[in-house]
C-alpha positions as CSV (number, residue, x, y, z in Angstrom):
1,M,35.4,90.6,255.4
2,G,31.6,89.7,254.9
3,N,30.2,86.4,256.0
4,T,26.7,85.5,254.5
5,G,26.7,81.8,255.5
6,T,27.6,80.2,252.3
7,I,30.1,82.7,250.8
8,L,32.8,85.0,252.1
9,T,33.5,88.3,250.6
10,S,36.3,91.0,251.0
11,V,37.5,93.8,249.0
12,K,41.3,94.9,248.7
13,G,41.5,97.9,246.6
14,P,40.1,97.4,243.0
15,V,39.6,93.6,243.6
16,A,36.6,91.9,245.2
17,T,37.0,88.3,246.4
18,I,34.1,85.9,246.5
19,S,35.0,82.5,248.5
20,L,32.8,79.6,248.7
21,N,32.4,78.9,252.3
22,R,30.6,75.6,252.9
23,P,33.9,73.3,254.0
24,D,31.9,70.6,255.7
25,V,30.6,69.8,252.4
26,H,33.1,70.7,250.1
27,H,31.6,73.8,249.1
28,A,28.7,71.9,247.6
29,I,26.2,74.4,245.7
30,N,22.6,74.8,247.0
31,M,19.9,77.4,246.5
32,V,21.1,79.7,249.4
33,M,24.8,79.9,247.9
34,I,23.3,80.3,244.4
35,R,21.2,83.4,245.6
36,E,24.1,84.7,247.6
37,L,26.5,84.4,244.9
38,I,24.0,86.2,242.5
39,R,23.6,89.2,245.0
40,A,27.4,89.5,245.5
41,I,28.4,89.2,241.9
42,T,25.8,91.6,241.2
43,G,26.7,94.1,243.8
44,F,30.3,94.0,242.8
45,G,29.6,94.3,239.1
46,E,27.7,97.6,239.7
47,S,30.6,98.9,242.0
48,E,32.7,101.6,240.4
49,S,35.5,101.2,242.5
50,I,35.8,97.2,241.6
51,R,37.8,96.3,238.5
52,I,38.1,92.3,239.1
53,I,36.0,89.7,240.9
54,L,38.0,86.7,242.2
55,L,36.1,83.7,242.8
56,N,37.7,80.8,245.0
57,A,37.3,78.3,247.7
58,P,39.6,77.3,250.6
59,G,40.6,74.0,251.5
60,P,41.5,70.9,249.3
61,N,38.5,71.1,246.9
62,F,36.8,74.0,244.8
63,S,33.5,72.4,244.9
64,A,31.6,69.2,244.9
65,G,29.0,70.4,242.7
66,A,25.2,70.2,243.7
67,D,24.4,69.9,247.3
68,L,23.1,66.3,248.3
69,D,20.3,67.5,250.4
70,W,19.4,70.0,248.0
71,M,19.0,67.3,245.4
72,R,17.3,64.9,247.8
73,R,14.3,67.3,248.5
74,G,14.0,67.8,244.9
75,L,12.5,64.3,244.7
76,N,9.4,65.6,246.5
77,Q,9.1,68.7,244.6
78,G,6.8,69.4,241.6
79,E,8.4,70.1,238.0
80,E,7.5,73.9,238.3
81,H,9.3,74.4,241.4
82,L,12.5,72.6,240.1
83,K,12.0,74.7,236.8
84,K,12.2,78.0,239.0
85,E,15.1,76.7,240.8
86,S,17.0,75.9,237.7
87,S,16.2,79.2,236.1
88,E,17.9,80.8,239.2
89,M,21.0,78.6,238.6
90,A,21.1,79.5,234.8
91,G,20.7,83.2,235.9
92,L,23.9,83.0,238.2
93,F,26.0,81.7,235.3
94,R,24.7,84.3,233.0
95,I,25.4,87.1,235.7
96,I,29.1,85.9,235.8
97,W,29.3,85.8,232.1
98,E,27.5,89.3,231.3
99,N,29.3,90.9,234.4
100,P,31.3,94.1,233.3
101,K,34.1,93.3,235.7
102,V,36.8,90.7,234.8
103,V,35.7,87.4,236.6
104,V,38.9,85.5,237.7
105,T,38.3,81.8,239.0
106,A,40.9,79.8,240.8
107,V,40.3,76.1,241.5
108,Q,42.0,73.2,243.2
109,G,41.1,69.6,243.8
110,N,37.5,68.6,242.7
111,V,35.5,70.7,240.3
112,L,32.2,68.6,239.8
113,G,29.0,69.2,238.1
114,G,27.7,72.4,238.5
115,A,30.7,74.0,239.9
116,I,32.1,73.8,236.3
117,G,29.4,76.2,235.3
118,L,31.2,78.7,237.6
119,V,34.5,78.1,235.9
120,A,32.7,78.0,232.2
121,A,31.0,81.4,232.8
122,S,34.4,83.1,234.1
123,D,36.4,85.2,232.0
124,L,39.9,83.9,233.1
125,V,40.5,80.5,235.0
126,I,43.6,79.4,236.9
127,A,43.9,75.9,238.1
128,E,46.2,73.7,240.1
129,E,47.7,70.7,238.3
130,G,46.3,68.2,240.3
131,A,42.5,69.5,240.0
132,Q,40.0,67.0,238.5
133,F,37.0,67.9,236.6
134,S,33.8,65.9,236.1
135,F,30.5,66.4,234.6
136,S,28.9,63.8,237.0
137,E,25.2,64.7,236.1
138,V,24.9,61.9,233.6
139,K,25.8,59.3,236.2
140,L,22.5,60.2,238.2
141,G,20.5,60.2,234.9
142,L,20.7,64.2,234.8
143,V,21.7,66.4,232.2
144,P,24.1,69.4,232.9
145,A,21.7,71.8,231.0
146,T,22.1,75.2,232.8
147,I,26.1,74.9,232.2
148,A,25.9,73.6,228.7
149,P,25.9,76.9,226.9
150,F,28.8,78.5,228.7
151,V,31.0,75.2,228.3
152,V,30.2,75.0,224.5
153,R,31.0,78.7,224.1
154,K,34.5,77.8,225.6
155,T,35.3,74.3,224.3
156,G,33.1,73.6,221.4
157,K,30.4,71.0,221.1
158,S,32.7,68.2,220.3
159,L,34.8,68.3,223.4
160,A,31.7,69.2,225.5
161,S,30.1,65.9,224.0
162,A,33.0,63.7,225.1
163,W,32.9,65.0,228.7
164,M,29.2,65.3,229.3
165,L,28.2,62.0,227.8
166,T,30.8,60.0,229.5
167,G,30.8,61.8,232.8
168,R,34.4,60.8,233.4
169,A,37.0,62.7,235.3
170,F,39.3,64.7,233.5
171,T,42.5,66.6,234.4
172,T,43.5,70.3,234.5
173,A,45.9,69.7,231.4
174,E,43.0,68.2,229.4
175,A,40.8,71.3,230.7
176,R,43.5,73.6,229.8
177,D,43.9,72.1,226.1
178,G,40.2,72.3,225.6
179,G,39.8,75.9,226.7
180,L,38.0,75.6,230.0
181,V,41.1,76.5,232.2
182,H,43.4,79.2,230.9
183,F,46.6,79.1,233.4
184,V,47.8,76.1,235.3
185,C,50.0,76.3,238.4
186,G,51.8,73.7,240.7
187,E,50.0,72.3,243.6
188,G,50.4,74.6,246.6
189,M,51.2,77.7,244.2
190,L,47.5,78.7,243.6
191,E,47.4,81.7,245.8
192,G,50.6,83.2,244.6
193,E,50.0,82.8,240.8
194,T,46.5,84.1,241.3
195,N,48.1,87.1,242.9
196,R,50.4,87.5,240.0
197,L,47.5,87.1,237.5
198,L,45.5,89.9,239.3
199,K,48.6,92.3,239.2
200,D,49.1,91.7,235.4
201,L,45.3,92.5,234.9
202,L,45.5,95.7,237.2
203,A,48.2,97.2,234.8
204,N,45.6,97.3,232.1
205,G,43.3,100.0,231.3
206,P,40.0,99.5,233.3
207,E,37.7,100.8,230.5
208,A,39.7,98.8,227.9
209,M,39.1,95.5,229.7
210,V,35.4,96.3,229.9
211,E,35.1,96.8,226.4
212,V,37.2,93.8,225.3
213,K,34.5,91.4,227.5
214,Q,31.6,93.1,225.9
215,M,33.3,93.0,222.2
216,L,34.0,89.2,222.6
217,R,30.8,88.3,224.1
218,E,29.1,90.2,221.0
219,L,31.3,89.1,218.3
220,S,30.4,86.2,215.9
221,P,32.4,85.1,213.0
222,D,29.1,84.3,211.4
223,E,28.2,88.2,211.1
224,D,28.5,90.1,207.8
225,P,32.3,90.9,207.2
226,G,31.5,94.7,206.5
227,K,29.5,95.0,209.7
228,I,32.3,93.4,211.7
229,Q,34.8,95.6,209.9
230,K,32.7,98.8,210.9
231,E,32.1,97.9,214.4
232,T,35.6,96.9,215.3
233,S,37.0,100.0,213.5
234,E,34.6,102.3,215.4
235,I,36.1,100.7,218.7
236,I,39.6,101.0,218.2
237,A,38.9,104.7,217.0
238,R,36.8,105.5,220.1
239,F,39.5,104.1,222.4
240,R,42.3,105.8,220.5
241,A,40.5,109.1,221.4
242,S,39.4,108.3,224.9
243,K,40.9,109.8,227.9
244,E,42.1,106.1,228.9
245,G,43.5,105.7,225.7
246,Q,45.2,109.0,225.6
247,E,46.6,108.5,229.0
248,G,48.0,105.1,228.1
249,M,49.7,105.9,224.9
250,N,51.2,109.2,226.4
251,A,52.5,107.2,229.5
252,F,54.3,104.6,227.0
253,F,56.0,107.5,225.2
254,D,56.9,109.4,228.3
255,K,58.3,105.9,229.9
256,R,55.9,106.1,232.8
257,K,53.1,104.0,234.2
258,P,49.6,105.2,233.4
259,G,47.6,106.8,236.1
260,W,45.3,103.8,236.6
261,H,48.2,102.1,238.4
262,E,47.6,104.5,241.3
263,T,44.4,102.4,242.1
264,E,46.4,99.1,242.7
């Protein structure tokens, strides 16, 4: 396991785990953590042996959001410096969103402010029933700007408006109903249910999952229907003819597991 100070990293087969590691401040996010997350997520995204990146945090809370000391220092810094820091934070969420690997985030307890950006940018999110979310920025006279694009992609503008304008706490059930969370488990069951989700993902074709991510990221209902028909037809034809697609179909008809199961 690697320890860079604000995060812990480990690799088990095709799964890379990144754990927030600032328990004394409830894993609050600062610039050091942002930069270390960028390096780790980028590195795992470029690794041919990694198929899934798991993001989690030990202890009772996932993250308290922005670190108070970091925010306090910003009171004496100029707009240009703050703009650079904000751009790095926005870049972190974009790197998660555009990463070729499937990014799974598991959360519990409080998930506040900027930490929701990690959730919104991830492909799949599993949360304990007792988790609580809040866009608390507005209560400090701030705007959750860098995370807004990723939240809106998941929930739409109407629900994002209700959450961001009020800054109120909302439950895991509400987050799931709104599209921010995909899977919910009982308290104390997060690790086991996350491992089951990872097992399900590892049963899928690695190249197919990469293509699904890219397809969904680029697909727009506003596009010309003819263009959509052409592009999607080409995708399925390419995968039916691909080595992975051929192996998956042959394994199904032969009543055996496809070859990629050997990497679990």
